N, C-alpha and C positions, 0 to 999 in steps of 0.2 A: 349100502352107501345112501340110497334114497331115504331109507328109514332113519338113518342118523341125521341127515339134513332136515328131515321133517321134525324130529324131536328137538333139534337145535333151534329151529324156527319157532316152535311152540314155547321154548324156554325164553327166547328173546322177547316174544310178545308178552309173556307173563311178567317179565322184568320191566317192561316199559310202563311208565306212569301215564295213565289216561287223564288228560287235562279236561276238566269240566268246561262245557261251553256255557258262558254266562253273558248276559246283557250288561255291558260296562257303561256305555254312553247313553245319555238321555235321548230318547227319540226326538228328532229335530222339530217335529210338528207340535210337540207338547210344550206348554209353558209351565214353569214351576209355580204350583199353587201358592197363594199368599200365606206366609207363615211357615213354609216348608223349604227344605233343601233337597237336592238330588244326591243320593248316596250311590256312587258308582259301584257296579257289581265287581266281584272278585272272589278269590279263594283265601281262606285263612285257617288257622288251627284254632278250633273252638275248645274252650276249657282251660284248665290251669296251665300257666306259663311254666316252663321247666325250672326256672330259677326263682320262682315265687315262694318265699318262706311262709307266706300267709295262706297258701292254697289249702282248701279243705277237701275232704274225701269225695264229696258229691260234685266237685268240679273236675273229677278225673274219671277215666283217662281222657286226655286231650285227643281230639280226632279231627280229621280234615273235612272241611265244609266249603261249599261254594254257594254264593247267593247272587241272583240277578239284581241289577240296580233297582232302586225304589225311591220314593219321596218320603221324607220323615219330617214331623213337626220340629221346628227349631227349638221349641221349649215344651215343657210339660203343659198340659191343658190347664188354663188359668180359671180362677173363679169367675171372671167376666165372661169367658167363653162358655163355661158350663151353665152360667145363668141364662145366657141367650138360648141355649138348648132347652132348659127347663121352662122358660117363659113361652117358648114356641110350642112345646109339646105337652106341658103339664106333668112331666115325668116326676115321680117320687122315688127317691133313692132307698136302698135297702135299710139304711140307718134311720130313716124317717118312718118306716112302716111298722105297724103293730106286729109284735112277735108271735109267731105260730109255734106254740110249744110242741105240738105233735110232730112238726117238721124238725124242730130243733133237737128233740131228744133222739132222733135217728142218728145224730152225730155224736152222741154222748154214750158213755159206758152203760150197759143195761142196768136198770134199777136206780138210775140217778133221780133223786126226788125233784119234783117241780118246785122252782123258787116261788116265793110269795108274789102275788100279782103286783105289789108295790115295787118289786124289783124287776119283774119281767116286763119292762117298758122299752120303747125304742131308744137307741143310743149307740155309742161307739166307744172305741178305746182311745184314751187321752194319756199322754205322758205326764207323770208326776215325779218330780225330783225328790228322792228320799232325803230325809233330814239327817241321816247318819250313814256311816260307811256300810257298804253292802258286802257281806262276806262271800255270798254265793251268786256269781254272775249267770248261773244257769236258771235261777228262779226269776223270770222276767215279771212275775206278778208284783215284785217289789217296786217297779217303776211304771207299770201300766195300770190304769184305773178305768173300769167300765163306768162311763158317765152318761146317765139318762139325759137325753136332750142334745147330746153332741152329734153333729152331722155336718155336712159340707157348708151350711149356712151359719153354723155355730161351732167353729172348729175347736174351741177350748171348753165348750159346754154351753148350756142354755143362756147364760148371761153374756156370751161373746157374740160378735157379729163380723161382717166382712167389710166394715167401713175402713177405707184406706188399704184394703187388701185385694183390690180388683186384679192386680198383676201377680198375686201369689198363686202357686199351684193349688188346684182344687184337691182337697183331701177328704178322708172319711168316705171313700168310694169303694164299693164292692165290685167284684168282677163284672156282674151283669150291668151295673151302672156304666162302667167304662165301655162295654160292648154296645150298649144302647146309644151312648153319645157318638161312638165311632160310626155306627150305622146311620145315624141322623146326619152326620157330616159327610157321608159318602166315602168313608175310609174304614180301616180296621185296625186292630191291635197288632203290633209287630210280633213275629215269631221270636223265640229266644235267640236263634241264630242271627236274624236280622238285627236285633237289638245289640247283641254283643259285637257284631261286625261293625256297626255304626259307632258304638262307644269307643272302639279302638282308634277311630279317626285315621285309619290307613296304616297305623303301626302294626307290624307283624308279630313281634315277640316281646313287647313291652308289658311290664306288670301293670302300669297305670295307663290312663288315656293320654298321658303326656310323656311317658318314658318310664324310667326305673327309679327316679329320685323321690324317695318318700318324704323328704323335707319340704316338698312343694305342696303337700296336701292342703295346708291351711290357705294357700294362695289360689289353689285351683278348685276347691270344693267346700261345701258347707257340711262339716262333720262335727263330731264332738271333740273339742280341744280342752284338755284338762284331765280330771279323774272321773271316769264314768262310773255311775250316773249321778254323782253328788256334786261335782264341781266342774263348771265350764268357764274357762278363762277368756272366752270370746276372742281368741286369737284370729279367728276367721271373720269376726264381725257379727256373728249370729249365734244365739242359743237354740232357737227352734227354726221353723221354716223361714226361708229367705225368699224375697220376690224373684221371679224368673229373670235371667240375664244379670244376676248379681256377680257371677264369676265368669272368667274367660271361656269362650267356646273352644271345642276341640277343632282339629284340622278339617273336619267336615262342616264346621259352622254350627254345631249342636251345643246348646247350653245345658249345664247341670245334668249331664249323663252320669256324673259322679256325685254322690251325696244329695243333700236336700230332701228329696222324698223318693222312696222306692217306686218302681214303675212296673205295671203289669205287662206280661207277654201273653200270647195265646196258648202257649205250650202247657200240657199237663206236667206236673212234677212227678217224676218217676226215677227212683234211685238206680234202676237197672239200665236206663236209657243210654247213658254215655258208653258203657261197656258194649252194649249191643250195637251202637253206632260205629264204634271203632272196627268191628268185624266186617262192616259193609263197604269199606273204602270211602272215597270222597262222596259225601252226600250233597245233592243239588237241591237247594231250597227246602231243607227239611222243616217239617211242621211239628216236630216233637213226638213224644210217645203217643201211642194209640189210646192208652188208658193211664190213669194215675196210679202210682204205687209208692207208698211210704210206710215201711215196716214199723215206724214209731207212731204212726197215726193212721192205721189201715182203714178205718171206717169213714174217713173224711177225704173227699176229693179235693185236690189242691192244684193251683196254677203256679208257674214259675214267675217270680218277681226279680227285678234286676236293679243294680245301681247303688244300693245302699241309701242311707238317709242322714239327717242331721244327728242321729243317735249313734252313728258308726264311729268306732274308735279301735285302735290296734288291739287293746286288751279285751274288747268285747266282740265285735262282729267283723271288723276289717273288710267290709264289703264295698270299699271304694275302689274296686278293681273291675274291669270289664268282664272277667271270667267269674266273678262272684255271683252266686245265685241263692235264692231263698224260696220258700214255699208259702203260699197263703190260701186258706180255705175260701171257697166261692162266696160265702156270705159274710166274711170278716172285713171290717174296715178299721182304719187307724188314722191317727193324726199325722203319720209320716208315710202315707201311701197314696200315690196318684197314678198318672199315666200320660202317655203321648200316643199319637196315632201315626200310621203310615198309609201310603197309597201306591199302588203299582200302576204302570202305564196303562194296563188294560182297564183299570177302574176309572181312568180319566178319559178314555176314548169315547 
């Protein structure tokens, strides 16, 4: 009889869901830093929403996660803010530095010939709208162009500048550039879990940050409206990057968590990580995979980026959902990639 009761007790304990203990409320002694909001801690299901027809394989399996409350930038870091950092520190971004061929070829297939010195110059990737219909949406070289002289100060190339764009998101930022800014500001990049939780705005099982209504995309976010990548009908008011606070904030008060520019997280991109996470139960404040892994690009370490950009469209990437994720190599920068920062209470004490 005692043995039976013992095993019944074990079964009951195993069947009980263990609630993760998280910091929900902001510590009373801390003020919210300027330009940030408090994101109350809680539990959520990370990854593809069950009824999401646009969900991709690397957003699955969905798994339970809990995060402590934290502070997050209301907007993406702007050109004005990044310029303050550069002026104070003298920092030079990756896109502005001379290219080290010996370092670059480590990420290329063996035997790749060295390009001519006239081509091997500092620059970044800029969007170019094709002049005719694109038959293959998997060949992104049809709408991306390596432009010498493109960087955060010259977002469309060497002949462009930041005049009138002080409140636009800073772009052409490589991962180490974002980390350098965050450290200067006394902050850090968000984990993928923190970013996704914040982007949901408190909603538990919604496909988008505002619910399940796909028709609201053009009102809620800067994405590609029309036929990608050749025709943009400007239904949302913008063809490329929009100034911050151009679209309504989510229920946490965060602007442009959907569309506009992709945003860095601190997590390694690892295609095995979600499946491994599901086996561990509810994860508390996960910081992602211990190492990168992408079978399609095994020699290049990549970080997870979130949120989609002005180039996202249903037929192309459909990444205007909190669960959407993409990967970016550490030294790559683009016209549609920026970042925002977070801070924990411990960092501010």
